[in-house]
N, C-alpha and C positions, 0 to 999 in steps of 0.2 A: 619513248612512251616512259617504260620501264626506270629510264634513270627515277623520272617525273613523281613516280609515284613510291621507289627510293623514297625520294628525297620530302615530297610530304610526308616519308612515313612516319619519317625518322623526327620531322617539326615533333606533328603530333604525337609523338614523345615523353622528347626535353619535352615540350608544353608542358605536358599529364606527371612528367618528376619534378619540371617545377612547381604544380602545383600544388601534389598532390607530395609534403613534406614530409619526413617516416619520424617518432621516434622511437629513442627507443637508452630511455634510465636509469638508475639507480644509486638509489643513494637508504643508508643506514640510518636507519630509526630503534622512534623506542616503542615496541615495545605492548607493549596499554598505553599509548601516542595517542594525539588529538590531528586530525587527518580533514584541512579543507580540501573537496575538495568543487570545482566550479569550471561549469565546459556549457558552454549561451545555445548551442546546436547540434546535435548529429545523434552520437552515440556515448555513450556511457554504460562498462565492462570493471567492474569493483571486486577482486575472488581475493579471503581472506587463505594467508597462510603461514607457515612455519619456521618463517623468514626473522629475523630483527631486521627487512628492508622489506625500500616502499619501490620494484618498480613497475616502472610505466614506456608499454607500445602503442605504437597505432599510429595513422595519421595525420595532420596540423592540417585545416583548408585555409583554401589563398588565403593568404594576407595573414592568414596566426599568425602569436607565437606560441613559448610554452613555459611558461613563468613556471618554480621548482622548487623553493625555499624551505630549510626544517630552518626553528628559530626555538634555543627553548627547549630541543622534547615537540614539539607542533610544528606540524609540516603543512606546506602552504600547495596543491598542487590546485594553476589556475590556466584558459586560454585567454587570453589577449589579442586584442584587435582583431578580428573579425567582422569582415565582412555580409555573414548568409545567416543573421539571426533569425532567417525570419525563418529561412528554407532550410529545415536536416536536414534531405539525403545533399546538400553543399556543404556541412555544419563538419564537424571533428570525430571522429572513433580517435578510444581511448580507456583500454584494458588495464587493471593499477590489480598490482597485485603488491596485497598488504598486512601490517603483524593481523592476523587474525583478532587479537584480546582489544587490537584497535579501538576506536569513538572517531563516527565519520558522520562530517556535517554532509553534505553534497547538495549542487544550486547548480538544477541545473536551467536556466533561468528561462531561456522562451520555448525553447524545437529541439527537447530534450529527454533520448527515453535513460533510464535508469536502473539499471540491473545488480541486483548485492549478492552474491553468494557467498557464505562457506565464512563471516566473520562473526565475533561472537560477541560483540561490542557495542557497545549501544547506535545504531543508527536510528540518523538526521537525510531528511533530502523533499527533495520540493524542484516543482517542476512544472509551464505552463501546461506547452503541448503535447506531449508523452509517458509511456506506461511507465510506472516503476511497479523493483517488482525485486521483494527482497523475502531469498531462501536458507534459513539454515538456524544456530541458537542464537539471532539476538538474543538480548541478553531485556534490551526494548529501543520499541519499536514506531517514530512518529513521519511521518512521509502526508503527501499530500504533493495534486494535481487538478489542472481548472479541467480539460482536454483530451484522455485519458486511465486508464485498466489501473489500478489500484491490486497487487497480488500482494498478500502474509504466509509464507509457508514456514514455518518450523516451530520449539517453544518460547514465545515469545515471554516474560510476563505483565505489559504493558506496550503497548500494541495504542498509535491514532489514526484512522489512517480514513484518509476524505477527498473525492472527486467531484467535479460537477457534475461536469460529464462525463459517465465512463464506471463502472461495476464498478462493487469491493470485495471483495476476498476475502477473508484469514478467517486459516486454517491449520491445526496443533496451538494455540498459544495457549492459554490462563491467566491469572490471576482481575487485572484490568483493562476491556475493553474502547475506547471508541471509534463507534464508526458510524461512514454519512454520499451520505449520496443527492443527488439535486436531483440527475437520472441516471437513473444505476441502478441495478438489482444489487443489492448485501446478502451475503453467505457466510461464515459467520459457525465453528468450527475447534473443539476446543473440547479441554480435561474438566477441570473444574474452571472455575467463574466467582469470581470476587465483586464486584461493579464490570455491566456489563449499559452503552448507553448508544442505541444505534436507533439514523433520525434520516426517512428516506419519503422524498416527492411526488414521485415518478418512480415504481421498479418495486420491483419483490423483494421482502425478506425473510429471509432463511435463517434460522438460528440454532445450534443442536450442540445441550453443553453439561453439563453437575453445573450446579450453586451449592455450594457452601452457603448451611445454617443462616447466615449476615446478609450474604450476599446484597443485593441488588438492583438487578434488571429493571430497564423500559429499554421502547421498541415504540417508537411515533412514525405515523403515515400518514400519506397522504392519495395518494394510487399508489392502489399492486397488494398481494394479498399480503398478509406476515401468519408463516409457520415454525411456531416455536416444540423441540422437540427436547425430552430433559427425561433422566430418568420415574421411577414409577416409584417411589421411592422418594425422586427429590420432597425435602421438608422447606414449603412454603407456598407464601399466601397470593392471591390470581387473586389480579383485575386491574377484569377487560373486557374494552368497551370498543365500537365500530355503527355508524353511526353511518355510515350503509350497507351494513353487505349481513353476515353470515357466523354468528362462533360457535366453527366445532371443533370437542371439547371430551373430548379421551380418554379421560375422571369421571367420565360421567354423567355433572353437573349440565344441569342446560344455562341458555342465555333467558332472560325475558328483553323485553321491548319495555323499557324509557315510559311510552305511553302509546296511546293509541292515534293520536296523531304523531306521527315519525318511525319510519321503520328503525333508527335506531336502539342495536342492542349492550344490555351490560349483562357482564358475568361477577362476579367475585366467590370464592373458593376458599379454603384450606388444607392441606396436603400433605401428610407426614409432621403432625403437631406443626406443622408453619416454622417462619423464623426469619426464611429468606423472603426479601416482596417481589416481585415478577408485578409490570407494570404497561399493559399492554392499547394501548389510539391511534384507531385507525380511523379521519374516515371515508375513505369510500375504498372498499374491502374487508378479507374473505380471512377468518382470524380461526389458526388449526391449532391444536393443543395437542400431541401426540406426545406415544410413554414410547423409550425406544429398550 
């Protein structure tokens, strides 16, 4: 009986080893080069470091292989031949260390969660089913998922972040931000912005930050409250409307009903001499404007 159990355990161990293909490869790389990474299912963790090389470690799914090539300063890392694109728990799990000034193009295909840390170049990432997180000093971030949360933390000067079913958080950004979700919440917090466009269908919107005198801030919602927090001395012209909700303004001016036949309310006013344009429109939700 013990011999049978021993043989069975050995067989399981060998089978697991055969299925779990370990990866550990290193290549020299351009410190500011472009890196394309594709993994159709599983998890991807990309970490920026101070070495002029790319180091790939992790485990490949059954039937998968790793293609890792560098040509004319551009690197391509691709998991190919995998048979479990629709099951992330059986996908490939990779950690990729890259020169921190690299430019990343990441394709999670169907079922891949993506985590980027400490990369200072441009980061572009997309997936269908999975969360995307970019943390660090990336100069520009462009991320998109269908079913999953999006998180961008750091000091990018330009951000585009989209989800269909999931929350979107952008923290520490400045400059230009474009963010949207259909079912989820939007939270944008940062320093001084030049252009911001936020769209949500079903979910709350929260924006907190400063605006330059020439900035444009546009927020559109269908169902959900909108919270705007700006400096008390912000130089801006405000135009706000809610078809079926209240407007609470910490600057003092009161909203007025458009007509006695509807609940629609509008509010327009200037602060600090005007300059930046703030437009907020929602169908079913309250609008709250606060000073920080």
